[in-house]
PDB file of N, CA, C and O in Angstrom, chain B, residues numbered from 101:
ATOM      1  N   MET B 101     104.482  85.379 103.291  1.00  0.00           N
ATOM      2  CA  MET B 101     104.426  85.375 101.844  1.00  0.00           C
ATOM      3  C   MET B 101     105.122  84.134 101.299  1.00  0.00           C
ATOM      4  O   MET B 101     105.882  84.243 100.337  1.00  0.00           O
ATOM      5  N   SER B 102     104.895  82.987 101.865  1.00  0.00           N
ATOM      6  CA  SER B 102     105.589  81.805 101.365  1.00  0.00           C
ATOM      7  C   SER B 102     104.619  80.759 100.868  1.00  0.00           C
ATOM      8  O   SER B 102     103.620  80.459 101.522  1.00  0.00           O
ATOM      9  N   GLY B 103     104.920  80.208  99.709  1.00  0.00           N
ATOM     10  CA  GLY B 103     104.168  79.090  99.171  1.00  0.00           C
ATOM     11  C   GLY B 103     102.793  79.452  98.681  1.00  0.00           C
ATOM     12  O   GLY B 103     102.376  80.609  98.739  1.00  0.00           O
ATOM     13  N   SER B 104     102.090  78.446  98.197  1.00  0.00           N
ATOM     14  CA  SER B 104     100.741  78.666  97.674  1.00  0.00           C
ATOM     15  C   SER B 104      99.769  78.847  98.832  1.00  0.00           C
ATOM     16  O   SER B 104     100.042  78.443  99.962  1.00  0.00           O
ATOM     17  N   GLY B 105      98.646  79.454  98.534  1.00  0.00           N
ATOM     18  CA  GLY B 105      97.657  79.695  99.561  1.00  0.00           C
ATOM     19  C   GLY B 105      97.878  80.984 100.322  1.00  0.00           C
ATOM     20  O   GLY B 105      97.069  81.338 101.180  1.00  0.00           O
ATOM     21  N   VAL B 106      98.959  81.696 100.027  1.00  0.00           N
ATOM     22  CA  VAL B 106      99.256  82.958 100.694  1.00  0.00           C
ATOM     23  C   VAL B 106      98.835  84.084  99.767  1.00  0.00           C
ATOM     24  O   VAL B 106      99.174  84.088  98.584  1.00  0.00           O
ATOM     25  N   GLU B 107      98.093  85.039 100.312  1.00  0.00           N
ATOM     26  CA  GLU B 107      97.643  86.160  99.503  1.00  0.00           C
ATOM     27  C   GLU B 107      98.776  87.166  99.326  1.00  0.00           C
ATOM     28  O   GLU B 107      99.351  87.647 100.302  1.00  0.00           O
ATOM     29  N   LEU B 108      99.087  87.473  98.081  1.00  0.00           N
ATOM     30  CA  LEU B 108     100.147  88.436  97.773  1.00  0.00           C
ATOM     31  C   LEU B 108      99.561  89.836  97.655  1.00  0.00           C
ATOM     32  O   LEU B 108      98.401  89.999  97.277  1.00  0.00           O
ATOM     33  N   THR B 109     100.358  90.839  97.976  1.00  0.00           N
ATOM     34  CA  THR B 109      99.915  92.223  97.830  1.00  0.00           C
ATOM     35  C   THR B 109      99.834  92.581  96.349  1.00  0.00           C
ATOM     36  O   THR B 109     100.372  91.876  95.496  1.00  0.00           O
ATOM     37  N   HIS B 110      99.161  93.673  96.062  1.00  0.00           N
ATOM     38  CA  HIS B 110      99.076  94.152  94.675  1.00  0.00           C
ATOM     39  C   HIS B 110     100.472  94.447  94.128  1.00  0.00           C
ATOM     40  O   HIS B 110     100.760  94.164  92.965  1.00  0.00           O
ATOM     41  N   ARG B 111     101.328  95.012  94.963  1.00  0.00           N
ATOM     42  CA  ARG B 111     102.689  95.324  94.529  1.00  0.00           C
ATOM     43  C   ARG B 111     103.455  94.047  94.194  1.00  0.00           C
ATOM     44  O   ARG B 111     104.151  93.990  93.180  1.00  0.00           O
ATOM     45  N   ALA B 112     103.333  93.027  95.036  1.00  0.00           N
ATOM     46  CA  ALA B 112     104.018  91.755  94.787  1.00  0.00           C
ATOM     47  C   ALA B 112     103.512  91.130  93.480  1.00  0.00           C
ATOM     48  O   ALA B 112     104.300  90.601  92.696  1.00  0.00           O
ATOM     49  N   LYS B 113     102.212  91.194  93.254  1.00  0.00           N
ATOM     50  CA  LYS B 113     101.642  90.652  92.009  1.00  0.00           C
ATOM     51  C   LYS B 113     102.159  91.422  90.796  1.00  0.00           C
ATOM     52  O   LYS B 113     102.462  90.823  89.764  1.00  0.00           O
ATOM     53  N   ALA B 114     102.261  92.745  90.913  1.00  0.00           N
ATOM     54  CA  ALA B 114     102.776  93.555  89.812  1.00  0.00           C
ATOM     55  C   ALA B 114     104.236  93.197  89.517  1.00  0.00           C
ATOM     56  O   ALA B 114     104.656  93.170  88.360  1.00  0.00           O
ATOM     57  N   MET B 115     104.991  92.928  90.563  1.00  0.00           N
ATOM     58  CA  MET B 115     106.387  92.541  90.381  1.00  0.00           C
ATOM     59  C   MET B 115     106.464  91.190  89.665  1.00  0.00           C
ATOM     60  O   MET B 115     107.288  91.012  88.769  1.00  0.00           O
ATOM     61  N   LEU B 116     105.626  90.255  90.047  1.00  0.00           N
ATOM     62  CA  LEU B 116     105.602  88.954  89.374  1.00  0.00           C
ATOM     63  C   LEU B 116     105.178  89.092  87.917  1.00  0.00           C
ATOM     64  O   LEU B 116     105.713  88.407  87.046  1.00  0.00           O
ATOM     65  N   LYS B 117     104.228  89.965  87.653  1.00  0.00           N
ATOM     66  CA  LYS B 117     103.794  90.196  86.260  1.00  0.00           C
ATOM     67  C   LYS B 117     104.934  90.765  85.418  1.00  0.00           C
ATOM     68  O   LYS B 117     105.087  90.398  84.253  1.00  0.00           O
ATOM     69  N   ALA B 118     105.733  91.658  86.000  1.00  0.00           N
ATOM     70  CA  ALA B 118     106.878  92.218  85.271  1.00  0.00           C
ATOM     71  C   ALA B 118     107.901  91.123  84.961  1.00  0.00           C
ATOM     72  O   ALA B 118     108.486  91.098  83.878  1.00  0.00           O
ATOM     73  N   VAL B 119     108.110  90.222  85.920  1.00  0.00           N
ATOM     74  CA  VAL B 119     109.019  89.095  85.693  1.00  0.00           C
ATOM     75  C   VAL B 119     108.465  88.217  84.571  1.00  0.00           C
ATOM     76  O   VAL B 119     109.205  87.824  83.669  1.00  0.00           O
ATOM     77  N   ALA B 120     107.176  87.910  84.624  1.00  0.00           N
ATOM     78  CA  ALA B 120     106.538  87.066  83.604  1.00  0.00           C
ATOM     79  C   ALA B 120     106.627  87.692  82.219  1.00  0.00           C
ATOM     80  O   ALA B 120     106.718  86.982  81.218  1.00  0.00           O
ATOM     81  N   ALA B 121     106.603  89.015  82.160  1.00  0.00           N
ATOM     82  CA  ALA B 121     106.660  89.730  80.883  1.00  0.00           C
ATOM     83  C   ALA B 121     108.087  89.865  80.357  1.00  0.00           C
ATOM     84  O   ALA B 121     108.301  90.422  79.280  1.00  0.00           O
ATOM     85  N   GLY B 122     109.067  89.359  81.113  1.00  0.00           N
ATOM     86  CA  GLY B 122     110.454  89.446  80.671  1.00  0.00           C
ATOM     87  C   GLY B 122     111.089  90.806  80.874  1.00  0.00           C
ATOM     88  O   GLY B 122     112.083  91.130  80.224  1.00  0.00           O
ATOM     89  N   ARG B 123     110.525  91.613  81.772  1.00  0.00           N
ATOM     90  CA  ARG B 123     111.016  92.967  81.999  1.00  0.00           C
ATOM     91  C   ARG B 123     111.923  93.082  83.215  1.00  0.00           C
ATOM     92  O   ARG B 123     112.336  94.184  83.575  1.00  0.00           O
ATOM     93  N   ALA B 124     112.242  91.946  83.860  1.00  0.00           N
ATOM     94  CA  ALA B 124     112.956  92.017  85.134  1.00  0.00           C
ATOM     95  C   ALA B 124     114.296  91.289  85.098  1.00  0.00           C
ATOM     96  O   ALA B 124     114.483  90.285  84.410  1.00  0.00           O
ATOM     97  N   GLN B 125     115.204  91.847  85.869  1.00  0.00           N
ATOM     98  CA  GLN B 125     116.497  91.219  86.136  1.00  0.00           C
ATOM     99  C   GLN B 125     116.647  91.157  87.648  1.00  0.00           C
ATOM    100  O   GLN B 125     115.982  91.889  88.381  1.00  0.00           O
ATOM    101  N   MET B 126     117.524  90.279  88.102  1.00  0.00           N
ATOM    102  CA  MET B 126     117.809  90.235  89.532  1.00  0.00           C
ATOM    103  C   MET B 126     119.284  90.001  89.754  1.00  0.00           C
ATOM    104  O   MET B 126     119.974  89.424  88.913  1.00  0.00           O
ATOM    105  N   SER B 127     119.752  90.451  90.885  1.00  0.00           N
ATOM    106  CA  SER B 127     121.152  90.235  91.218  1.00  0.00           C
ATOM    107  C   SER B 127     121.309  88.827  91.785  1.00  0.00           C
ATOM    108  O   SER B 127     120.402  88.294  92.425  1.00  0.00           O
ATOM    109  N   CYS B 128     122.461  88.244  91.542  1.00  0.00           N
ATOM    110  CA  CYS B 128     122.772  86.909  92.058  1.00  0.00           C
ATOM    111  C   CYS B 128     123.518  87.076  93.372  1.00  0.00           C
ATOM    112  O   CYS B 128     124.749  87.101  93.401  1.00  0.00           O
ATOM    113  N   SER B 129     122.767  87.188  94.449  1.00  0.00           N
ATOM    114  CA  SER B 129     123.365  87.371  95.763  1.00  0.00           C
ATOM    115  C   SER B 129     122.448  86.755  96.806  1.00  0.00           C
ATOM    116  O   SER B 129     121.346  86.308  96.487  1.00  0.00           O
ATOM    117  N   CYS B 130     122.900  86.732  98.047  1.00  0.00           N
ATOM    118  CA  CYS B 130     122.078  86.143  99.110  1.00  0.00           C
ATOM    119  C   CYS B 130     120.814  86.973  99.356  1.00  0.00           C
ATOM    120  O   CYS B 130     119.804  86.435  99.809  1.00  0.00           O
ATOM    121  N   GLU B 131     120.859  88.255  99.067  1.00  0.00           N
ATOM    122  CA  GLU B 131     119.676  89.121  99.105  1.00  0.00           C
ATOM    123  C   GLU B 131     119.466  89.652  97.696  1.00  0.00           C
ATOM    124  O   GLU B 131     119.920  90.749  97.372  1.00  0.00           O
ATOM    125  N   PRO B 132     118.776  88.877  96.849  1.00  0.00           N
ATOM    126  CA  PRO B 132     118.664  89.233  95.437  1.00  0.00           C
ATOM    127  C   PRO B 132     117.805  90.480  95.198  1.00  0.00           C
ATOM    128  O   PRO B 132     116.616  90.502  95.513  1.00  0.00           O
ATOM    129  N   ASP B 133     118.426  91.496  94.643  1.00  0.00           N
ATOM    130  CA  ASP B 133     117.708  92.719  94.302  1.00  0.00           C
ATOM    131  C   ASP B 133     117.033  92.551  92.953  1.00  0.00           C
ATOM    132  O   ASP B 133     117.533  91.844  92.078  1.00  0.00           O
ATOM    133  N   LEU B 134     115.893  93.206  92.793  1.00  0.00           N
ATOM    134  CA  LEU B 134     115.110  93.110  91.566  1.00  0.00           C
ATOM    135  C   LEU B 134     115.186  94.436  90.811  1.00  0.00           C
ATOM    136  O   LEU B 134     115.114  95.511  91.408  1.00  0.00           O
ATOM    137  N   PHE B 135     115.331  94.341  89.500  1.00  0.00           N
ATOM    138  CA  PHE B 135     115.385  95.510  88.621  1.00  0.00           C
ATOM    139  C   PHE B 135     114.322  95.321  87.550  1.00  0.00           C
ATOM    140  O   PHE B 135     114.261  94.274  86.906  1.00  0.00           O
ATOM    141  N   ILE B 136     113.493  96.326  87.363  1.00  0.00           N
ATOM    142  CA  ILE B 136     112.427  96.270  86.361  1.00  0.00           C
ATOM    143  C   ILE B 136     112.664  97.381  85.362  1.00  0.00           C
ATOM    144  O   ILE B 136     112.812  98.547  85.729  1.00  0.00           O
ATOM    145  N   ASP B 137     112.698  97.006  84.092  1.00  0.00           N
ATOM    146  CA  ASP B 137     112.988  97.946  83.008  1.00  0.00           C
ATOM    147  C   ASP B 137     114.302  98.688  83.241  1.00  0.00           C
ATOM    148  O   ASP B 137     114.445  99.849  82.856  1.00  0.00           O
ATOM    149  N   GLY B 138     115.259  98.008  83.874  1.00  0.00           N
ATOM    150  CA  GLY B 138     116.582  98.570  84.095  1.00  0.00           C
ATOM    151  C   GLY B 138     116.733  99.400  85.355  1.00  0.00           C
ATOM    152  O   GLY B 138     117.837  99.838  85.678  1.00  0.00           O
ATOM    153  N   PHE B 139     115.640  99.624  86.071  1.00  0.00           N
ATOM    154  CA  PHE B 139     115.676 100.441  87.280  1.00  0.00           C
ATOM    155  C   PHE B 139     115.508  99.560  88.509  1.00  0.00           C
ATOM    156  O   PHE B 139     114.782  98.567  88.477  1.00  0.00           O
ATOM    157  N   ALA B 140     116.182  99.929  89.588  1.00  0.00           N
ATOM    158  CA  ALA B 140     116.030  99.194  90.845  1.00  0.00           C
ATOM    159  C   ALA B 140     114.582  99.280  91.310  1.00  0.00           C
ATOM    160  O   ALA B 140     113.986 100.356  91.307  1.00  0.00           O
ATOM    161  N   CYS B 141     114.030  98.164  91.702  1.00  0.00           N
ATOM    162  CA  CYS B 141     112.663  98.104  92.208  1.00  0.00           C
ATOM    163  C   CYS B 141     112.563  98.945  93.480  1.00  0.00           C
ATOM    164  O   CYS B 141     113.491  98.972  94.289  1.00  0.00           O
ATOM    165  N   CYS B 142     111.441  99.623  93.648  1.00  0.00           N
ATOM    166  CA  CYS B 142     111.285 100.523  94.796  1.00  0.00           C
ATOM    167  C   CYS B 142     111.039  99.773  96.106  1.00  0.00           C
ATOM    168  O   CYS B 142     111.145 100.367  97.179  1.00  0.00           O
ATOM    169  N   ASP B 143     110.717  98.495  96.041  1.00  0.00           N
ATOM    170  CA  ASP B 143     110.413  97.727  97.248  1.00  0.00           C
ATOM    171  C   ASP B 143     111.267  96.463  97.278  1.00  0.00           C
ATOM    172  O   ASP B 143     110.795  95.371  96.960  1.00  0.00           O
ATOM    173  N   GLN B 144     112.530  96.627  97.664  1.00  0.00           N
ATOM    174  CA  GLN B 144     113.441  95.492  97.676  1.00  0.00           C
ATOM    175  C   GLN B 144     113.082  94.490  98.778  1.00  0.00           C
ATOM    176  O   GLN B 144     113.429  93.313  98.668  1.00  0.00           O
ATOM    177  N   ILE B 145     112.409  94.923  99.815  1.00  0.00           N
ATOM    178  CA  ILE B 145     111.991  93.985 100.861  1.00  0.00           C
ATOM    179  C   ILE B 145     111.029  92.961 100.273  1.00  0.00           C
ATOM    180  O   ILE B 145     111.154  91.767 100.546  1.00  0.00           O
ATOM    181  N   THR B 146     110.075  93.413  99.474  1.00  0.00           N
ATOM    182  CA  THR B 146     109.146  92.492  98.824  1.00  0.00           C
ATOM    183  C   THR B 146     109.873  91.651  97.787  1.00  0.00           C
ATOM    184  O   THR B 146     109.593  90.460  97.651  1.00  0.00           O
ATOM    185  N   ALA B 147     110.793  92.245  97.062  1.00  0.00           N
ATOM    186  CA  ALA B 147     111.570  91.490  96.070  1.00  0.00           C
ATOM    187  C   ALA B 147     112.337  90.362  96.743  1.00  0.00           C
ATOM    188  O   ALA B 147     112.361  89.239  96.239  1.00  0.00           O
ATOM    189  N   HIS B 148     112.959  90.654  97.873  1.00  0.00           N
ATOM    190  CA  HIS B 148     113.696  89.625  98.616  1.00  0.00           C
ATOM    191  C   HIS B 148     112.744  88.534  99.083  1.00  0.00           C
ATOM    192  O   HIS B 148     113.050  87.347  98.975  1.00  0.00           O
ATOM    193  N   ALA B 149     111.588  88.940  99.602  1.00  0.00           N
ATOM    194  CA  ALA B 149     110.613  87.961 100.097  1.00  0.00           C
ATOM    195  C   ALA B 149     110.107  87.064  98.970  1.00  0.00           C
ATOM    196  O   ALA B 149     109.939  85.861  99.170  1.00  0.00           O
ATOM    197  N   LEU B 150     109.861  87.634  97.788  1.00  0.00           N
ATOM    198  CA  LEU B 150     109.409  86.824  96.651  1.00  0.00           C
ATOM    199  C   LEU B 150     110.465  85.805  96.249  1.00  0.00           C
ATOM    200  O   LEU B 150     110.142  84.660  95.934  1.00  0.00           O
ATOM    201  N   ALA B 151     111.716  86.219  96.261  1.00  0.00           N
ATOM    202  CA  ALA B 151     112.800  85.300  95.899  1.00  0.00           C
ATOM    203  C   ALA B 151     112.988  84.230  96.967  1.00  0.00           C
ATOM    204  O   ALA B 151     113.086  83.045  96.649  1.00  0.00           O
ATOM    205  N   HIS B 152     113.040  84.639  98.225  1.00  0.00           N
ATOM    206  CA  HIS B 152     113.264  83.681  99.310  1.00  0.00           C
ATOM    207  C   HIS B 152     112.082  82.725  99.481  1.00  0.00           C
ATOM    208  O   HIS B 152     112.252  81.596  99.940  1.00  0.00           O
ATOM    209  N   SER B 153     110.886  83.182  99.109  1.00  0.00           N
ATOM    210  CA  SER B 153     109.694  82.335  99.218  1.00  0.00           C
ATOM    211  C   SER B 153     109.506  81.431  98.005  1.00  0.00           C
ATOM    212  O   SER B 153     108.592  80.607  97.970  1.00  0.00           O
ATOM    213  N   GLY B 154     110.370  81.589  97.019  1.00  0.00           N
ATOM    214  CA  GLY B 154     110.327  80.685  95.880  1.00  0.00           C
ATOM    215  C   GLY B 154     109.381  81.065  94.757  1.00  0.00           C
ATOM    216  O   GLY B 154     108.960  80.195  93.995  1.00  0.00           O
ATOM    217  N   PHE B 155     109.031  82.348  94.632  1.00  0.00           N
ATOM    218  CA  PHE B 155     108.164  82.791  93.547  1.00  0.00           C
ATOM    219  C   PHE B 155     108.951  83.195  92.299  1.00  0.00           C
ATOM    220  O   PHE B 155     108.426  83.139  91.187  1.00  0.00           O
ATOM    221  N   LEU B 156     110.194  83.595  92.482  1.00  0.00           N
ATOM    222  CA  LEU B 156     111.042  83.957  91.348  1.00  0.00           C
ATOM    223  C   LEU B 156     112.469  83.548  91.645  1.00  0.00           C
ATOM    224  O   LEU B 156     112.842  83.305  92.793  1.00  0.00           O
ATOM    225  N   ARG B 157     113.270  83.477  90.571  1.00  0.00           N
ATOM    226  CA  ARG B 157     114.672  83.052  90.708  1.00  0.00           C
ATOM    227  C   ARG B 157     115.459  83.596  89.522  1.00  0.00           C
ATOM    228  O   ARG B 157     114.878  84.034  88.529  1.00  0.00           O
ATOM    229  N   PRO B 158     116.789  83.564  89.634  1.00  0.00           N
ATOM    230  CA  PRO B 158     117.612  83.936  88.475  1.00  0.00           C
ATOM    231  C   PRO B 158     117.433  82.887  87.374  1.00  0.00           C
ATOM    232  O   PRO B 158     117.379  81.690  87.656  1.00  0.00           O
ATOM    233  N   ALA B 159     117.344  83.331  86.138  1.00  0.00           N
ATOM    234  CA  ALA B 159     117.177  82.406  85.012  1.00  0.00           C
ATOM    235  C   ALA B 159     118.468  81.662  84.710  1.00  0.00           C
ATOM    236  O   ALA B 159     118.449  80.627  84.044  1.00  0.00           O
ATOM    237  N   VAL B 160     119.591  82.185  85.199  1.00  0.00           N
ATOM    238  CA  VAL B 160     120.891  81.574  84.953  1.00  0.00           C
ATOM    239  C   VAL B 160     121.395  80.945  86.247  1.00  0.00           C
ATOM    240  O   VAL B 160     121.663  81.646  87.223  1.00  0.00           O
ATOM    241  N   GLU B 161     121.519  79.640  86.249  1.00  0.00           N
ATOM    242  CA  GLU B 161     122.037  78.925  87.422  1.00  0.00           C
ATOM    243  C   GLU B 161     123.498  79.303  87.643  1.00  0.00           C
ATOM    244  O   GLU B 161     124.314  79.189  86.729  1.00  0.00           O
ATOM    245  N   GLY B 162     123.829  79.748  88.841  1.00  0.00           N
ATOM    246  CA  GLY B 162     125.210  80.111  89.152  1.00  0.00           C
ATOM    247  C   GLY B 162     125.687  81.372  88.462  1.00  0.00           C
ATOM    248  O   GLY B 162     126.891  81.573  88.301  1.00  0.00           O
ATOM    249  N   GLY B 163     124.754  82.231  88.048  1.00  0.00           N
ATOM    250  CA  GLY B 163     125.123  83.470  87.367  1.00  0.00           C
ATOM    251  C   GLY B 163     125.832  84.444  88.291  1.00  0.00           C
ATOM    252  O   GLY B 163     125.880  84.254  89.506  1.00  0.00           O
ATOM    253  N   ARG B 164     126.378  85.485  87.694  1.00  0.00           N
ATOM    254  CA  ARG B 164     127.058  86.538  88.455  1.00  0.00           C
ATOM    255  C   ARG B 164     126.496  87.877  88.018  1.00  0.00           C
ATOM    256  O   ARG B 164     126.098  88.064  86.868  1.00  0.00           O
ATOM    257  N   GLY B 165     126.473  88.798  88.958  1.00  0.00           N
ATOM    258  CA  GLY B 165     125.962  90.130  88.647  1.00  0.00           C
ATOM    259  C   GLY B 165     124.459  90.111  88.455  1.00  0.00           C
ATOM    260  O   GLY B 165     123.740  89.446  89.200  1.00  0.00           O
ATOM    261  N   ARG B 166     123.979  90.846  87.449  1.00  0.00           N
ATOM    262  CA  ARG B 166     122.551  90.896  87.141  1.00  0.00           C
ATOM    263  C   ARG B 166     122.232  89.925  86.020  1.00  0.00           C
ATOM    264  O   ARG B 166     122.919  89.884  85.000  1.00  0.00           O
ATOM    265  N   VAL B 167     121.188  89.151  86.221  1.00  0.00           N
ATOM    266  CA  VAL B 167     120.730  88.205  85.204  1.00  0.00           C
ATOM    267  C   VAL B 167     119.217  88.336  85.063  1.00  0.00           C
ATOM    268  O   VAL B 167     118.554  88.944  85.903  1.00  0.00           O
ATOM    269  N   THR B 168     118.691  87.768  84.010  1.00  0.00           N
ATOM    270  CA  THR B 168     117.249  87.760  83.807  1.00  0.00           C
ATOM    271  C   THR B 168     116.583  87.018  84.955  1.00  0.00           C
ATOM    272  O   THR B 168     117.075  85.986  85.411  1.00  0.00           O
ATOM    273  N   ALA B 169     115.461  87.552  85.416  1.00  0.00           N
ATOM    274  CA  ALA B 169     114.673  86.888  86.456  1.00  0.00           C
ATOM    275  C   ALA B 169     113.589  86.063  85.777  1.00  0.00           C
ATOM    276  O   ALA B 169     113.093  86.431  84.713  1.00  0.00           O
ATOM    277  N   GLU B 170     113.225  84.945  86.398  1.00  0.00           N
ATOM    278  CA  GLU B 170     112.138  84.128  85.875  1.00  0.00           C
ATOM    279  C   GLU B 170     111.251  83.668  87.018  1.00  0.00           C
ATOM    280  O   GLU B 170     111.676  83.581  88.170  1.00  0.00           O
ATOM    281  N   LEU B 171     110.004  83.374  86.664  1.00  0.00           N
ATOM    282  CA  LEU B 171     109.072  82.846  87.648  1.00  0.00           C
ATOM    283  C   LEU B 171     109.351  81.376  87.895  1.00  0.00           C
ATOM    284  O   LEU B 171     109.778  80.650  86.997  1.00  0.00           O
ATOM    285  N   THR B 172     109.109  80.957  89.099  1.00  0.00           N
ATOM    286  CA  THR B 172     109.133  79.535  89.420  1.00  0.00           C
ATOM    287  C   THR B 172     107.718  79.004  89.202  1.00  0.00           C
ATOM    288  O   THR B 172     106.818  79.761  88.837  1.00  0.00           O
ATOM    289  N   GLU B 173     107.526  77.729  89.421  1.00  0.00           N
ATOM    290  CA  GLU B 173     106.177  77.161  89.317  1.00  0.00           C
ATOM    291  C   GLU B 173     105.235  77.853  90.305  1.00  0.00           C
ATOM    292  O   GLU B 173     104.089  78.148  89.965  1.00  0.00           O
ATOM    293  N   ALA B 174     105.712  78.113  91.524  1.00  0.00           N
ATOM    294  CA  ALA B 174     104.886  78.806  92.525  1.00  0.00           C
ATOM    295  C   ALA B 174     104.510  80.211  92.045  1.00  0.00           C
ATOM    296  O   ALA B 174     103.392  80.669  92.281  1.00  0.00           O
ATOM    297  N   GLY B 175     105.432  80.888  91.381  1.00  0.00           N
ATOM    298  CA  GLY B 175     105.146  82.221  90.842  1.00  0.00           C
ATOM    299  C   GLY B 175     104.107  82.176  89.742  1.00  0.00           C
ATOM    300  O   GLY B 175     103.219  83.026  89.680  1.00  0.00           O
ATOM    301  N   ARG B 176     104.217  81.175  88.868  1.00  0.00           N
ATOM    302  CA  ARG B 176     103.221  81.025  87.796  1.00  0.00           C
ATOM    303  C   ARG B 176     101.836  80.723  88.371  1.00  0.00           C
ATOM    304  O   ARG B 176     100.833  81.275  87.916  1.00  0.00           O
ATOM    305  N   VAL B 177     101.790  79.854  89.360  1.00  0.00           N
ATOM    306  CA  VAL B 177     100.511  79.526  90.010  1.00  0.00           C
ATOM    307  C   VAL B 177      99.922  80.760  90.670  1.00  0.00           C
ATOM    308  O   VAL B 177      98.719  81.000  90.566  1.00  0.00           O
ATOM    309  N   ALA B 178     100.747  81.544  91.344  1.00  0.00           N
ATOM    310  CA  ALA B 178     100.271  82.766  92.004  1.00  0.00           C
ATOM    311  C   ALA B 178      99.639  83.721  91.001  1.00  0.00           C
ATOM    312  O   ALA B 178      98.622  84.348  91.295  1.00  0.00           O
ATOM    313  N   LEU B 179     100.238  83.835  89.817  1.00  0.00           N
ATOM    314  CA  LEU B 179      99.660  84.716  88.797  1.00  0.00           C
ATOM    315  C   LEU B 179      98.386  84.128  88.214  1.00  0.00           C
ATOM    316  O   LEU B 179      97.453  84.871  87.910  1.00  0.00           O
ATOM    317  N   GLU B 180      98.325  82.807  88.049  1.00  0.00           N
ATOM    318  CA  GLU B 180      97.091  82.191  87.545  1.00  0.00           C
ATOM    319  C   GLU B 180      95.943  82.409  88.509  1.00  0.00           C
ATOM    320  O   GLU B 180      94.818  82.667  88.081  1.00  0.00           O
ATOM    321  N   VAL B 181      96.203  82.310  89.792  1.00  0.00           N
ATOM    322  CA  VAL B 181      95.174  82.541  90.799  1.00  0.00           C
ATOM    323  C   VAL B 181      94.716  83.989  90.727  1.00  0.00           C
ATOM    324  O   VAL B 181      93.528  84.278  90.869  1.00  0.00           O
ATOM    325  N   THR B 182      95.664  84.904  90.505  1.00  0.00           N
ATOM    326  CA  THR B 182      95.336  86.336  90.400  1.00  0.00           C
ATOM    327  C   THR B 182      94.423  86.584  89.213  1.00  0.00           C
ATOM    328  O   THR B 182      93.455  87.336  89.328  1.00  0.00           O
ATOM    329  N   VAL B 183      94.711  85.965  88.075  1.00  0.00           N
ATOM    330  CA  VAL B 183      93.904  86.163  86.864  1.00  0.00           C
ATOM    331  C   VAL B 183      92.520  85.579  87.059  1.00  0.00           C
ATOM    332  O   VAL B 183      91.538  86.160  86.595  1.00  0.00           O
ATOM    333  N   ALA B 184      92.417  84.439  87.735  1.00  0.00           N
ATOM    334  CA  ALA B 184      91.133  83.774  87.934  1.00  0.00           C
ATOM    335  C   ALA B 184      90.259  84.495  88.951  1.00  0.00           C
ATOM    336  O   ALA B 184      89.035  84.373  88.913  1.00  0.00           O
ATOM    337  N   ALA B 185      90.860  85.226  89.838  1.00  0.00           N
ATOM    338  CA  ALA B 185      90.082  85.880  90.916  1.00  0.00           C
ATOM    339  C   ALA B 185      89.314  87.070  90.431  1.00  0.00           C
ATOM    340  O   ALA B 185      88.619  87.717  91.214  1.00  0.00           O
TER     341      ALA B 185
END
């Protein structure tokens, strides 16, 4: 699940859409957990993979605790490909 050209699962795409909609937060840690609408995401393995693969990141550089999550350029491209398909 790294970089462009990799097919994302429906769940991963839904997680990216939630981030794009401003509904997600993530923890600032080496294994960043994702929270959607204030609740812990049910698939933290995918959340970790999306973060480590560069699809999403904390919106606050050097933040602590939970911060707003944002899409990276790779995340935006992944969603554009999803919409076009």
